[in-house]
ZAMARGU-4260 file (C-alpha; in steps of 0.2 Angstrom, whole numbers, plus 5000, padded with zeros to 4 digits):
<rodrens>
0) 5316/5563/5358 | 5315/5548/5347 | 5323/5532/5352 | 5333/5519/5343 | 5329/5500/5342
5) 5336/5483/5337 | 5323/5472/5329 | 5326/5454/5329 | 5317/5440/5319 | 5315/5425/5331
10) 5316/5408/5322 | 5333/5407/5313 | 5339/5422/5321 | 5336/5421/5340 | 5334/5403/5341
15) 5339/5389/5329 | 5326/5386/5315 | 5316/5371/5318 | 5298/5367/5311 | 5286/5377/5321
20) 5295/5380/5338 | 5282/5382/5351 | 5288/5371/5366 | 5302/5376/5378 | 5311/5360/5376
25) 5313/5363/5357 | 5321/5380/5359 | 5340/5380/5355 | 5347/5398/5356 | 5359/5403/5342
30) 5377/5404/5347 | 5382/5422/5350 | 5364/5429/5351 | 5365/5435/5369 | 5381/5443/5367
35) 5376/5452/5351 | 5359/5458/5359 | 5368/5464/5375 | 5380/5475/5365 | 5365/5484/5357
40) 5356/5485/5374 | 5371/5492/5382 | 5372/5505/5369 | 5354/5511/5373 | 5344/5502/5360
45) 5327/5496/5364 | 5326/5477/5359 | 5311/5470/5350 | 5307/5453/5342 | 5296/5453/5327
50) 5291/5436/5321 | 5279/5428/5309 | 5270/5413/5318 | 5259/5405/5304 | 5259/5389/5315
55) 5245/5398/5324 | 5234/5400/5308 | 5238/5383/5303 | 5232/5376/5319 | 5249/5368/5324
60) 5249/5377/5341 | 5238/5390/5350 | 5242/5409/5354 | 5243/5404/5372 | 5257/5391/5367
65) 5266/5405/5359 | 5264/5417/5373 | 5270/5404/5386 | 5286/5401/5376 | 5288/5420/5373
70) 5287/5423/5392 | 5301/5410/5395 | 5312/5417/5381 | 5310/5435/5388 | 5315/5428/5405
75) 5331/5420/5397 | 5336/5436/5391 | 5332/5445/5407 | 5343/5433/5416 | 5357/5439/5405
80) 5354/5457/5409 | 5344/5461/5393 | 5327/5468/5393 | 5316/5463/5378 | 5305/5478/5376
85) 5291/5469/5367 | 5288/5454/5356 | 5277/5457/5341 | 5270/5443/5331 | 5259/5439/5316
90) 5248/5424/5319 | 5242/5425/5301 | 5245/5415/5285 | 5237/5421/5268 | 5231/5403/5264
95) 5222/5402/5280 | 5217/5419/5286 | 5219/5430/5271 | 5231/5444/5269 | 5237/5456/5283
100) 5249/5470/5285 | 5259/5462/5299 | 5266/5447/5290 | 5284/5450/5285 | 5289/5456/5272
105) 5274/5469/5276 | 5280/5482/5289 | 5265/5481/5300 | 5274/5475/5316 | 5289/5487/5314
110) 5278/5502/5310 | 5267/5498/5326 | 5283/5498/5336 | 5290/5514/5328 | 5273/5523/5333
115) 5271/5515/5350 | 5289/5518/5356 | 5293/5534/5347 | 5307/5526/5337 | 5318/5535/5324
120) 5318/5521/5310 | 5333/5529/5302 | 5344/5524/5317 | 5336/5507/5320 | 5343/5490/5316
125) 5335/5474/5310 | 5343/5457/5310 | 5335/5442/5301 | 5339/5426/5292 | 5326/5428/5278
130) 5325/5440/5264 | 5307/5444/5270 | 5314/5450/5286 | 5326/5463/5277 | 5312/5468/5265
135) 5300/5472/5280 | 5314/5482/5287 | 5316/5492/5271 | 5297/5494/5269 | 5297/5502/5287
140) 5312/5513/5282 | 5324/5505/5295 | 5341/5512/5293 | 5352/5496/5294 | 5345/5479/5289
145) 5356/5463/5291 | 5353/5447/5283 | 5362/5433/5292 | 5365/5415/5289 | 5353/5404/5299
150) 5367/5393/5305 | 5383/5396/5314 | 5387/5410/5327 | 5376/5425/5326 | 5386/5441/5321
155) 5385/5456/5310
</rodrens>
């Protein structure tokens, strides 16, 4: 049986958008994000974060810096009773590494999750703060795609 999932962009959706967040001390979670995600988790949705991380390609931080922050973020959700199933990230930027299928608006990260977790894209939801997030969702045939403001309380 196929499963349903919530896909979240990270910077600007899960946490406040700042230039190239890679240190724990720079993370500020968006108001309402834990409550929103918990609602989906309690309704049986698998929870995924899908994030472009061009700071890696640009040399601003390493993949290990990103992984350290990711482990910490996942733990913050776990402490609130929310399991993040997996975090997918694109470390590329076309100006530095050439084109790829994973950098949003390309659907690569979403398609990988759909395949690996036997998801039904028609019943999945994507929430992001940039048009590229929504385009990635549409490119992967995600059923509901929400573009939210990058400030204020997170709600759909």
